[in-house]
DSSP file (Angstrom, degrees, kcal/mol; ACC not computed):
  #  RESIDUE AA STRUCTURE BP1 BP2  ACC     N-H-->O    O-->H-N    N-H-->O    O-->H-N    TCO  KAPPA ALPHA  PHI   PSI    X-CA   Y-CA   Z-CA
    1    1 A M    >         0   0    0      0, 0.0     3,-1.8     0, 0.0     2,-0.0   0.000 360.0 360.0 360.0   6.9   32.5  118.4   91.7
    2    2 A A  T 3   +     0   0    0      1,-0.3     3,-0.1     3,-0.0    68,-0.0  -0.309 360.0  16.8 -60.0 134.8   29.3  119.7   93.3
    3    3 A G  T 3  S+     0   0    0      1,-0.3     2,-0.3    -2,-0.0    -1,-0.3   0.272 105.8  97.1  89.1 -11.7   29.8  120.7   96.9
    4    4 A S  S <  S-     0   0    0     -3,-1.8     2,-0.3    67,-0.0    -1,-0.3  -0.829  75.2-114.8-111.9 152.7   33.6  120.9   96.8
    5    5 A M        -     0   0    0     -2,-0.3     2,-0.1    -3,-0.1    66,-0.1  -0.624  26.9-130.0 -82.9 138.7   35.7  124.0   96.3
    6    6 A T     >  -     0   0    0     -2,-0.3     4,-2.3     1,-0.1     5,-0.2  -0.396  28.9-105.9 -77.3 165.6   37.8  124.2   93.1
    7    7 A S  H  > S+     0   0    0      1,-0.2     4,-2.5     2,-0.2     5,-0.3   0.862 121.6  57.2 -62.2 -34.3   41.5  125.0   93.5
    8    8 A Y  H  > S+     0   0    0      1,-0.2     4,-2.9     2,-0.2     5,-0.3   0.946 109.3  44.3 -59.4 -48.2   40.7  128.5   92.1
    9    9 A E  H  > S+     0   0    0      1,-0.2     4,-2.0     2,-0.2    -2,-0.2   0.896 114.2  49.1 -65.9 -40.3   38.2  129.2   94.8
   10   10 A A  H  < S+     0   0    0     -4,-2.3    -1,-0.2     1,-0.2    -2,-0.2   0.906 117.0  41.4 -66.4 -41.2   40.4  127.8   97.6
   11   11 A E  H  < S+     0   0    0     -4,-2.5    -2,-0.2    -5,-0.2    -1,-0.2   0.915 115.1  48.8 -73.0 -43.5   43.4  129.8   96.4
   12   12 A A  H  < S+     0   0    0     -4,-2.9    -2,-0.2    -5,-0.3    -3,-0.2   0.950  71.2 179.3 -65.8 -48.9   41.6  133.0   95.7
   13   13 A G     <  +     0   0    0     -4,-2.0     2,-0.5    -5,-0.3    -1,-0.1   0.627  44.4 113.2  60.5  11.7   39.7  133.1   99.0
   14   14 A S     >  -     0   0    0      1,-0.1     4,-2.1    -5,-0.1    -1,-0.2  -0.962  59.8-154.6-124.4 127.3   38.2  136.4   97.9
   15   15 A Q  H  > S+     0   0    0     -2,-0.5     4,-2.4     1,-0.2     5,-0.2   0.897  99.7  52.5 -63.0 -40.6   34.5  137.0   97.1
   16   16 A L  H  > S+     0   0    0      1,-0.2     4,-2.7     2,-0.2     5,-0.2   0.930 108.8  49.3 -62.6 -45.4   35.4  139.8   94.8
   17   17 A E  H  > S+     0   0    0      1,-0.2     4,-2.6     2,-0.2    -1,-0.2   0.897 110.8  50.5 -62.1 -40.0   37.9  137.7   92.8
   18   18 A L  H  X S+     0   0    0     -4,-2.1     4,-2.7     2,-0.2     5,-0.2   0.928 111.2  48.9 -62.4 -44.4   35.3  134.9   92.4
   19   19 A V  H  X S+     0   0    0     -4,-2.4     4,-2.5     1,-0.2     5,-0.2   0.939 113.7  45.3 -60.7 -48.7   32.8  137.4   91.1
   20   20 A L  H  X S+     0   0    0     -4,-2.7     4,-2.1     1,-0.2    -1,-0.2   0.897 113.6  50.0 -64.1 -40.4   35.2  139.0   88.6
   21   21 A H  H  X S+     0   0    0     -4,-2.6     4,-2.5    -5,-0.2    -1,-0.2   0.937 112.6  46.3 -63.1 -47.0   36.4  135.6   87.5
   22   22 A Q  H  X S+     0   0    0     -4,-2.7     4,-2.0     1,-0.2    -2,-0.2   0.906 112.6  49.0 -65.5 -41.9   32.8  134.2   87.0
   23   23 A L  H  <>S+     0   0    0     -4,-2.5     5,-2.8    -5,-0.2    -1,-0.2   0.882 111.5  50.4 -65.6 -36.5   31.6  137.3   85.1
   24   24 A D  H ><5S+     0   0    0     -4,-2.1     3,-1.5    -5,-0.2    -2,-0.2   0.918 109.1  51.5 -64.5 -43.2   34.7  137.2   82.9
   25   25 A E  H 3<5S+     0   0    0     -4,-2.5    -2,-0.2     1,-0.3    -1,-0.2   0.860 109.4  50.6 -59.6 -36.8   33.9  133.5   82.2
   26   26 A D  T 3<5S-     0   0    0     -4,-2.0    -1,-0.3    -5,-0.2    -2,-0.2   0.274 117.8-113.8 -88.6  11.3   30.4  134.4   81.2
   27   27 A Q  T < 5 +     0   0    0     -3,-1.5    -3,-0.2     1,-0.2    -2,-0.1   0.849  47.6 179.3  60.6  39.5   31.6  137.1   78.9
   28   28 A A      < -     0   0    0     -5,-2.8     2,-0.3    -6,-0.1     3,-0.3  -0.396  20.9-131.0 -64.4 150.2   30.2  140.1   80.8
   29   29 A Q  E    S+A   50   0A   0     21,-3.2    21,-2.7     1,-0.2    -1,-0.1  -0.806  70.4   5.5-110.0 148.4   31.0  143.4   79.2
   30   30 A E  E    S-     0   0A   0     -2,-0.3     2,-0.3    19,-0.2    -1,-0.2   0.903  74.3-162.4  52.2  54.9   32.5  146.6   80.6
   31   31 A L  E     -     0   0A   0     -3,-0.3    92,-2.0    92,-0.2     2,-0.4  -0.504  10.3-177.2 -68.3 130.9   33.2  145.3   84.1
   32   32 A V  E     -AB  48 122A   0     16,-2.4    16,-2.7    90,-0.3     2,-0.5  -0.996  14.4-153.9-131.3 136.6   33.7  148.1   86.6
   33   33 A V  E     -AB  47 121A   0     88,-3.2    88,-2.7    -2,-0.4    14,-0.2  -0.951   6.8-165.9-111.7 127.4   34.6  147.8   90.3
   34   34 A V  E     -A   46   0A   0     12,-3.5    12,-2.4    -2,-0.5     2,-0.4  -0.952  17.4-137.2-112.5 115.2   33.6  150.5   92.6
   35   35 A P  E     +A   45   0A   0      0, 0.0    10,-0.2     0, 0.0     9,-0.1  -0.574  24.4 176.4 -71.7 128.2   35.3  150.5   96.1
   36   36 A L    >>  +     0   0    0      8,-2.9     3,-2.8    -2,-0.4     4,-2.2   0.537  34.4 123.3-109.5 -10.6   32.7  151.2   98.7
   37   37 A A  T 34 S+     0   0    0      7,-1.2     4,-0.1     1,-0.3     7,-0.1  -0.321  88.3  10.4 -56.1 127.2   34.8  150.8  101.9
   38   38 A G  T 34 S+     0   0    0      2,-0.4    -1,-0.3     1,-0.1     3,-0.1   0.261 124.8  67.3  85.6 -12.2   34.5  154.1  103.8
   39   39 A K  T <4 S+     0   0    0     -3,-2.8     2,-0.3     1,-0.4    -2,-0.2   0.699 109.4   9.8-106.4 -29.4   31.7  155.3  101.5
   40   40 A S     <  -     0   0    0     -4,-2.2    -2,-0.4     3,-0.2    -1,-0.4  -0.995  50.2-144.9-152.8 149.3   28.9  153.0  102.4
   41   41 A S  S    S+     0   0    0     -2,-0.3     3,-0.1     1,-0.2    -4,-0.1   0.423  86.7  84.6 -94.2   0.7   28.1  150.3  104.9
   42   42 A I  S    S-     0   0    0      1,-0.2     2,-0.3    -6,-0.1    -1,-0.2   0.842 106.6 -26.6 -73.2 -32.0   26.2  148.2  102.4
   43   43 A A        -     0   0    0     -3,-0.2    -3,-0.2    -7,-0.1    -1,-0.2  -0.972  49.7-116.5-168.5 169.9   29.2  146.4  101.0
   44   44 A D  S    S+     0   0    0     49,-2.0    -8,-2.9    -2,-0.3    -7,-1.2   0.770  97.9  19.9 -87.0 -30.8   33.0  146.6  100.5
   45   45 A H  E     -Ac  35  94A   0     48,-1.9    50,-2.4   -10,-0.2     2,-0.4  -0.991  58.9-155.8-141.7 146.3   32.8  146.5   96.7
   46   46 A M  E     -Ac  34  95A   0    -12,-2.4   -12,-3.5    -2,-0.3     2,-0.5  -0.992  13.3-161.3-119.5 131.6   30.2  147.1   94.0
   47   47 A V  E     -Ac  33  96A   0     48,-2.8    50,-3.1    -2,-0.4     2,-0.4  -0.944   4.6-168.9-113.2 132.6   30.7  145.5   90.6
   48   48 A I  E     +Ac  32  97A   0    -16,-2.7   -16,-2.4    -2,-0.5     2,-0.3  -0.978  16.9 156.2-122.0 131.9   28.8  146.8   87.5
   49   49 A A  E     - c   0  98A   0     48,-2.3    50,-2.2    -2,-0.4     2,-0.3  -0.965  28.0-132.0-149.8 164.0   28.7  144.8   84.3
   50   50 A S  E     -Ac  29  99A   0    -21,-2.7   -21,-3.2    -2,-0.3     2,-0.3  -0.881   7.3-158.1-120.1 152.2   26.6  144.5   81.1
   51   51 A G        -     0   0    0     48,-2.7   -23,-0.1    -2,-0.3   -24,-0.1  -0.870  28.4-121.3-118.7 159.9   25.2  141.6   79.2
   52   52 A R  S    S+     0   0    0     -2,-0.3     2,-0.3    48,-0.1    48,-0.1   0.740  89.9   6.4 -74.2 -22.2   24.2  141.7   75.6
   53   53 A S  S  > S-     0   0    0     46,-0.1     4,-2.4     1,-0.1     5,-0.2  -0.942  78.8-100.0-151.7 167.9   20.6  140.7   76.3
   54   54 A S  H  > S+     0   0    0     -2,-0.3     4,-2.6     1,-0.2     5,-0.2   0.881 122.1  55.9 -59.9 -37.8   18.1  140.0   79.1
   55   55 A R  H  > S+     0   0    0      2,-0.2     4,-2.3     1,-0.2    -1,-0.2   0.919 109.2  44.9 -62.2 -44.3   18.7  136.3   78.6
   56   56 A Q  H  > S+     0   0    0      2,-0.2     4,-2.9     1,-0.2     5,-0.2   0.910 112.1  52.3 -67.6 -40.8   22.5  136.7   79.1
   57   57 A V  H  X S+     0   0    0     -4,-2.4     4,-2.3     1,-0.2    -2,-0.2   0.932 111.9  46.1 -59.3 -46.7   22.0  139.0   82.1
   58   58 A A  H  X S+     0   0    0     -4,-2.6     4,-2.3     2,-0.2    -1,-0.2   0.913 113.4  49.2 -62.8 -43.5   19.7  136.4   83.7
   59   59 A S  H  X S+     0   0    0     -4,-2.3     4,-2.5    -5,-0.2     5,-0.2   0.922 111.3  48.8 -63.1 -45.6   22.0  133.6   83.0
   60   60 A M  H  X S+     0   0    0     -4,-2.9     4,-2.6     1,-0.2     5,-0.2   0.915 112.0  49.8 -60.7 -43.1   25.1  135.4   84.4
   61   61 A A  H  X S+     0   0    0     -4,-2.3     4,-2.4    -5,-0.2    -2,-0.2   0.923 112.4  45.8 -63.3 -45.4   23.1  136.3   87.6
   62   62 A Q  H  X S+     0   0    0     -4,-2.3     4,-2.0     2,-0.2    -1,-0.2   0.907 114.4  47.6 -66.9 -41.9   22.0  132.8   88.2
   63   63 A K  H  X S+     0   0    0     -4,-2.5     4,-2.7    -5,-0.2    -2,-0.2   0.920 112.2  50.2 -63.8 -43.4   25.4  131.2   87.5
   64   64 A L  H  X S+     0   0    0     -4,-2.6     4,-2.5    -5,-0.2     5,-0.2   0.923 109.6  50.1 -63.0 -44.5   27.1  133.8   89.8
   65   65 A A  H  X S+     0   0    0     -4,-2.4     4,-1.8     1,-0.2    11,-0.3   0.900 112.4  48.2 -59.9 -40.8   24.7  133.1   92.6
   66   66 A E  H  X S+     0   0    0     -4,-2.0     4,-2.7     2,-0.2    -2,-0.2   0.914 111.0  49.7 -66.8 -43.3   25.3  129.4   92.3
   67   67 A K  H  X S+     0   0    0     -4,-2.7     4,-2.0     2,-0.2    -2,-0.2   0.896 109.9  51.4 -62.6 -41.2   29.1  129.8   92.2
   68   68 A L  H  <>S+     0   0    0     -4,-2.5     5,-2.5     2,-0.2     6,-0.4   0.912 112.1  46.5 -62.2 -42.1   29.0  132.0   95.3
   69   69 A K  H ><5S+     0   0    0     -4,-1.8     3,-1.5     1,-0.2     5,-0.4   0.925 111.8  50.4 -65.7 -45.1   26.9  129.4   97.2
   70   70 A Q  H 3<5S+     0   0    0     -4,-2.7    -1,-0.2     1,-0.3    -2,-0.2   0.835 106.6  56.2 -61.7 -32.8   29.2  126.5   96.0
   71   71 A A  T 3<5S-     0   0    0     -4,-2.0    -1,-0.3    -5,-0.2    -2,-0.2   0.468 122.3-105.3 -81.3  -1.4   32.3  128.5   97.2
   72   72 A G  T < 5S+     0   0    0     -3,-1.5    -3,-0.2    -4,-0.2    -2,-0.1   0.637  86.6 122.1  91.0  14.4   30.8  128.8  100.7
   73   73 A F  S   <S-     0   0    0     -5,-2.5    -4,-0.2     1,-0.3    -3,-0.1   0.408  73.2-120.9 -88.4   3.1   29.7  132.4  100.7
   74   74 A G        -     0   0    0     -5,-0.4     2,-0.3    -6,-0.4    -1,-0.3  -0.114  49.9 -34.0  83.6 175.3   26.1  131.5  101.4
   75   75 A P        -     0   0    0      0, 0.0     2,-0.3     0, 0.0    -9,-0.1  -0.525  59.4-143.2 -73.8 130.7   23.0  132.2   99.3
   76   76 A A        -     0   0    0    -11,-0.3     2,-0.4    -2,-0.3    15,-0.2  -0.674  15.9-122.0 -89.0 147.1   23.1  135.5   97.4
   77   77 A R  E     -D   90   0A   0     13,-2.2    13,-2.9    -2,-0.3     2,-0.4  -0.769  24.8-159.0 -89.8 132.9   19.9  137.5   97.0
   78   78 A L  E     -D   89   0A   0     -2,-0.4     2,-0.4    11,-0.2    11,-0.2  -0.941  10.5-178.8-113.9 133.2   18.8  138.2   93.5
   79   79 A E  E     +D   88   0A   0      9,-2.3     9,-2.6    -2,-0.4    -2,-0.0  -0.991  60.7  41.7-127.1 137.6   16.5  141.1   92.5
   80   80 A G  S  > S+     0   0    0      1,-0.5     4,-2.7    -2,-0.4     5,-0.4   0.405  77.8 157.9 110.9  -1.4   15.2  141.8   89.0
   81   81 A L  T  4  +     0   0    0      1,-0.2    -1,-0.5     2,-0.2     7,-0.0  -0.720  53.6  24.0 -89.3 150.0   14.5  138.4   87.6
   82   82 A P  T  4 S+     0   0    0      0, 0.0    -1,-0.2     0, 0.0   -24,-0.1  -0.998 123.6  49.9 -90.4  -5.9   12.8  137.4   85.4
   83   83 A A  T  4 S-     0   0    0      1,-0.1    -2,-0.2     3,-0.1   -25,-0.1   0.917  79.5-169.4 -60.1 -42.9   12.7  140.7   83.4
   84   84 A A     <  +     0   0    0     -4,-2.7     3,-0.2     2,-0.2   -27,-0.2   0.780  44.9 124.3  59.0  33.5   16.6  140.9   83.7
   85   85 A D  S    S+     0   0    0     -5,-0.4    15,-2.1     1,-0.4     2,-0.3   0.838  93.2   5.7 -79.0 -38.3   16.9  144.4   82.4
   86   86 A W  E    S- E   0  99A   0     -6,-0.3     2,-0.5    13,-0.2    -1,-0.4  -0.925  77.4-171.9-145.5 114.6   18.8  145.2   85.7
   87   87 A V  E     - E   0  98A   0     11,-2.9    11,-2.8    -2,-0.3     2,-0.5  -0.944   7.8-156.4-114.2 129.6   19.6  142.4   88.1
   88   88 A L  E     -DE  79  97A   0     -9,-2.6    -9,-2.3    -2,-0.5     2,-0.6  -0.899   3.9-166.1-103.3 128.7   21.0  143.1   91.6
   89   89 A I  E     -DE  78  96A   0      7,-2.9     7,-2.7    -2,-0.5     2,-0.9  -0.958   3.7-162.9-115.4 112.4   23.0  140.3   93.3
   90   90 A D  E     +DE  77  95A   0    -13,-2.9   -13,-2.2    -2,-0.6     5,-0.2  -0.837  20.1 163.9 -97.2 105.0   23.6  141.0   97.0
   91   91 A A        -     0   0    0      3,-2.2     2,-1.1    -2,-0.9     4,-0.1   0.109  52.5-112.4-108.2  19.9   26.4  138.7   98.1
   92   92 A G  S    S+     0   0    0      1,-0.2    -1,-0.1     2,-0.1   -48,-0.1  -0.727 105.6  29.2  92.0 -96.5   27.2  140.5  101.3
   93   93 A D  S    S+     0   0    0     -2,-1.1   -49,-2.0   -50,-0.2   -48,-1.9   0.697 126.6  47.6 -73.7 -19.1   30.6  142.1  100.9
   94   94 A V  E     -c   45   0A   0    -50,-0.2    -3,-2.2   -51,-0.2     2,-0.5  -0.988  66.5-165.2-127.1 129.4   30.1  142.4   97.2
   95   95 A V  E     -cE  46  90A   0    -50,-2.4   -48,-2.8    -2,-0.4     2,-0.4  -0.956  12.4-160.0-111.9 130.4   27.1  143.9   95.4
   96   96 A V  E     -cE  47  89A   0     -7,-2.7    -7,-2.9    -2,-0.5     2,-0.5  -0.931   8.8-165.5-117.5 132.4   26.8  143.2   91.7
   97   97 A H  E     -cE  48  88A   0    -50,-3.1   -48,-2.3    -2,-0.4     2,-0.5  -0.974   7.6-171.2-114.2 119.5   24.6  145.1   89.2
   98   98 A L  E     +cE  49  87A   0    -11,-2.8   -11,-2.9    -2,-0.5     2,-0.3  -0.952  14.0 177.6-112.6 129.7   24.1  143.4   85.9
   99   99 A F  E     -cE  50  86A   0    -50,-2.2   -48,-2.7    -2,-0.5   -13,-0.2  -0.861  38.2-116.5-127.6 156.2   22.5  145.4   83.1
  100  100 A R    >>  -     0   0    0    -15,-2.1     4,-2.4    -2,-0.3     3,-0.6  -0.734  50.7-109.1 -77.0 147.3   21.4  145.4   79.5
  101  101 A P  H 3> S+     0   0    0      0, 0.0     4,-2.3     0, 0.0     5,-0.2   0.852 115.4  48.4 -54.0 -43.5   23.5  148.1   77.9
  102  102 A E  H 3> S+     0   0    0      1,-0.2     4,-1.2     2,-0.2     5,-0.1   0.846 113.0  48.1 -69.8 -31.0   20.8  150.7   77.3
  103  103 A V  H <> S+     0   0    0     -3,-0.6     4,-2.0     2,-0.2     5,-0.2   0.892 110.5  52.8 -72.1 -39.9   19.5  150.3   80.9
  104  104 A R  H  X S+     0   0    0     -4,-2.4     4,-2.8     1,-0.2     5,-0.3   0.924 108.6  48.5 -61.1 -45.5   23.0  150.7   82.3
  105  105 A S  H  < S+     0   0    0     -4,-2.3    -1,-0.2     1,-0.2    -2,-0.2   0.834 109.1  55.2 -67.6 -29.6   23.6  153.9   80.4
  106  106 A F  H  < S+     0   0    0     -4,-1.2    -1,-0.2    -5,-0.2    -2,-0.2   0.943 117.3  33.1 -65.6 -47.9   20.3  155.3   81.6
  107  107 A Y  H  < S-     0   0    0     -4,-2.0    -2,-0.2    -5,-0.1     5,-0.2   0.816  84.6-166.5 -82.0 -31.3   21.1  154.8   85.3
  108  108 A N     X  +     0   0    0     -4,-2.8     4,-1.5    -5,-0.2     3,-0.5   0.889  12.5 175.0  47.5  55.9   24.9  155.4   85.0
  109  109 A L  H  > S+     0   0    0     -5,-0.3     4,-2.0     1,-0.2     5,-0.2   0.826  71.2  65.1 -61.2 -32.9   25.7  154.1   88.5
  110  110 A E  H  > S+     0   0    0      1,-0.2     4,-0.6     2,-0.2    -1,-0.2   0.922 104.1  45.3 -57.3 -44.0   29.5  154.5   87.8
  111  111 A R  H >4 S+     0   0    0     -3,-0.5     3,-0.8     1,-0.2    -1,-0.2   0.898 109.7  54.8 -67.2 -39.9   29.1  158.2   87.6
  112  112 A M  H 3< S+     0   0    0     -4,-1.5    -1,-0.2     1,-0.2    -2,-0.2   0.864 113.7  41.3 -61.9 -35.7   26.9  158.4   90.7
  113  113 A W  H 3< S+     0   0    0     -4,-2.0     2,-2.2     1,-0.1    -1,-0.2   0.441  82.3 104.6 -95.0   0.0   29.5  156.5   92.8
  114  114 A A    <<  +     0   0    0     -3,-0.8     2,-0.4    -4,-0.6     5,-0.2  -0.503  51.4 150.6 -80.0  74.0   32.6  158.3   91.4
  115  115 A I    >   -     0   0    0     -2,-2.2     3,-0.5     3,-0.4     2,-0.1  -0.896  50.4 -19.5-112.1 134.4   33.0  160.4   94.6
  116  116 A G  T 3  S-     0   0    0     -2,-0.4     3,-0.0     1,-0.2     0, 0.0  -0.334 113.4 -29.9  74.7-151.9   36.3  161.7   95.9
  117  117 A D  T 3  S+     0   0    0      1,-0.2     2,-1.3    -2,-0.1    -1,-0.2   0.800 119.1  75.9 -75.8 -31.1   39.7  160.3   94.9
  118  118 A E    <   -     0   0    0     -3,-0.5    -3,-0.4   -83,-0.1    -1,-0.2  -0.673  62.7-179.1 -93.0  92.3   38.7  156.7   94.3
  119  119 A A        -     0   0    0     -2,-1.3    -5,-0.1    -5,-0.2    -8,-0.1  -0.461  43.0 -81.5 -79.2 159.5   36.9  156.6   90.9
  120  120 A P        -     0   0    0      0, 0.0     2,-0.4     0, 0.0   -86,-0.2  -0.286  47.4-140.9 -58.3 146.8   35.5  153.3   89.7
  121  121 A S  E     -B   33   0A   0    -88,-2.7   -88,-3.2    -3,-0.1     2,-0.3  -0.932   9.3-123.5-116.1 138.2   38.1  151.1   88.0
  122  122 A R  E     -B   32   0A   0     -2,-0.4     2,-1.6   -90,-0.2   -90,-0.3  -0.586  18.4-132.9 -75.4 135.7   37.7  149.0   85.0
  123  123 A A        +     0   0    0    -92,-2.0     3,-0.4    -2,-0.3   -92,-0.2  -0.637  45.9 171.1 -87.9  79.2   38.5  145.4   85.5
  124  124 A A        +     0   0    0     -2,-1.6   -92,-0.0     1,-0.2    -3,-0.0  -0.531  45.8  24.4 -95.2 156.6   40.6  145.1   82.3
  125  125 A G  S    S+     0   0    0      1,-0.2     2,-0.4    -2,-0.2    -1,-0.2   0.727  71.7 161.3  71.1  24.0   42.8  142.3   81.1
  126  126 A R              0   0    0     -3,-0.4    -1,-0.2     1,-0.1    -3,-0.0  -0.645 360.0 360.0 -80.8 129.7   41.1  139.5   83.0
  127  127 A A              0   0    0     -2,-0.4    -1,-0.1  -102,-0.0    -2,-0.0   0.390 360.0 360.0-115.3 360.0   42.0  136.1   81.5
């Protein structure tokens, strides 16, 4: 199926939905979506998630970058490999931060971006 869009990708048509779906598939923990529209020009959404280990964080980042490319969103930039304590995936409209849990709690990006009325929302109940 390489090079073709799956029915999920064709129907969703949303980079954010693809990111959330893939991270859910890869068993990312504590997914949080931070709306950035009107707050920053860097992206429309920031997604923050954790992996249980550096190995899982690296694997999630590489799979996500590949899925984004396959879906036609172009190549995503990855920063933070191979250490994989904190990996940044810049996919254009969506920026993803993947952390090991202790690194995530140290930087606490959710709190930093909880400005105004729109606090970060947990992406709960994704199946």
